[in-house]
N, C-alpha and C positions, 0 to 999 in steps of 0.2 A: 789638732785634728776632733777631737772632740765640743772643745770652744765654740767652735761653728754648730756643729747641731742649736748647744744650747743657745746660742745668742737666735739661729733662727728662730724658733722654738720661740725667745723669748720676742722677738717681732711680730712675733705671728698671733700673742697674747694680747700683745699693746694691738694691735686691732681690732681683735675682738675685744676689749674694753674699751675703744675709742665709737665701735660700731653698738655700741648698748649704750653706750651716752647719750646715742645722734639716738637713739629709738628714745633714750630716755625727755628727750626736747621735747618730743613731741606728743607728749602725752602733757594735755596739760589740767593745769594743781587750781581752778577756778580763777588764774587774770589771766586776761588776754595778754596773746602773745606771737607776732608774726610768725614763730618756730613753728607754729602750730600747722601752719602749711604748705610747709617745705613740703611732706608725704605728699600733698593733692597735685594730679596732674591731669592735665585737662584735654580734650579731643578739641586738638584747635586745625581742624580744616584736615582732620584723617590721619594729627602725627598730635603721640600723645606729648606736649608739653609743660615739665613744673610749673607751677601757678607764679612761682615766685620769679619767673623770665615772662610774664605775661605783665605786670603790673609794681607798681611799688605800697608796696602791704605795710602802712605802720599802725601804729595805739594811740588813738589821742587820749583816751580813758580808758580807764581801770581794768573794765567787762568789753571795753569795745574794738575790733579791729575793722579798718577801713580801708577795703581794695579799689584802689585807682587803676584800672584796665586803659593800656595804651591802646587798643584796639577798640571803641563804643561796642563794634557789631559786634565782638567774642565777649561783652558781657553774661548773654544766655549759657553762655557754654562755660562758663568759669560756675555760675551757680549751679548745673546741675555738675560739676564737677565734687563742688563742694557736697551736692544733699549727696552723692554716691561714696562718698567717703565717710571712715571710721566717723567722724567727731563730734555728730550730731547737733553743728549746728545750722539753723535756719537763716541763708541770705535774705537781706533788703537789698530792692536797689532803687535810686532814682532816676533813672537815665545813666548817670552819668559816673558811679559810684556803689562799691557794694558794701552793705556795711554786713557786720557780722554782732553780735552779739554773745557774749557768752554767760553765761546763766549758772547763777552760781551754784556749786555743785551740792549735795544733799549727802547726808553721810552716807545713805548705802552706795554712792555713788563713789565716792571718795574710799566704800573696803573696795569696791568693784577695781579700780587702778590701784591700787594698793598690789592686788592678787595680777596685774597685770607685769606691775613691777617687778617684782617678789619672781613668775616664771620667768621673766627676761633677765633674772639674774643667774635663775635657776638654769635657764638654755645658755648665758657664756659663760660660768663655770663650768657647762660639760667640757667648752669647745674646748675649755682652757684644759681639763684632762683628756681629752683625748690628745690636744698638744702634746701632754707631757706622757701620757703612751707610746703616742710615736716615737719622741725623741728618743725612752728607753731603751726603745727596739732595734734603734738606732747603735744605739751603745754600744746592748748584745753582741749586737753585726758585726761594728769593728771591732771588739775580746775576740772574736770568733774567729774573721779571720786576722788574727795579729797584728793589728793595727796599734793598740791601744792593751795595757797592761790589767790583770783583776785590780789593781788600784786603784787607776785613773777611771774605768768603768765607775766605780765605788766615788771616785770624788766626785766625778759627771752626776752621777743619780742623784745624789747630795743636794748639788749647786741647782741640779732640775728642781727639788724640789724644794730647793728656797724659790727660784726662782715665779715655782706653781701660787708658791701660797701667798708670794708676794701683792700674784694678777687675780688668786682668791680676795684675798683683804683690800684690792683698791675695790670690788667685784659688790663685796660685801657695803665695801663704806659709800658706794653711790648711789646703795640700794637702803641705806640707811638715809642720806638725806633728801631722796624723792618721795622715799616715805616720811617722811617729817611737815617737805614742803606739803603735799596735797594732803595732811591730816589734821594742816591748821587753817583754822576755820577766820 
């Protein structure tokens, strides 16, 4: 009975970790990466369309992204969306393609990005702890309803804590890896 609660909680924790991982992909570490643009949406004739669905995004050089928009009339809309995003990049176009030059990160910006990474890690850990708390409450309810014994509840809580510790350790490892990548010059 309590195993199902643990499995559901573990699944939610995995989802929390993968969401954090996706957020980390969009934080640039000084190198051009097409994944920066995954969160950018373009107001394409009244519909919010992900930029990744509007053209090819390539990285021909370490510090440059090239966007080949399929609908040439949409180039101004794409430029506007990139300028409105929180990426801090200035697009240039030659009428056919859009170029984004990724500037070298200065020390101050690197520190800001590491703070952002840590903040995301802390938010993810809070979410994981919340999942654990909900599971613990379910264990108490199961015991109160006489569906599990006190020993079962104790075992379940111990197993839930181990699952939580593993998930938090995973978040910490992702955070440390991204911080190292950002601070690398």
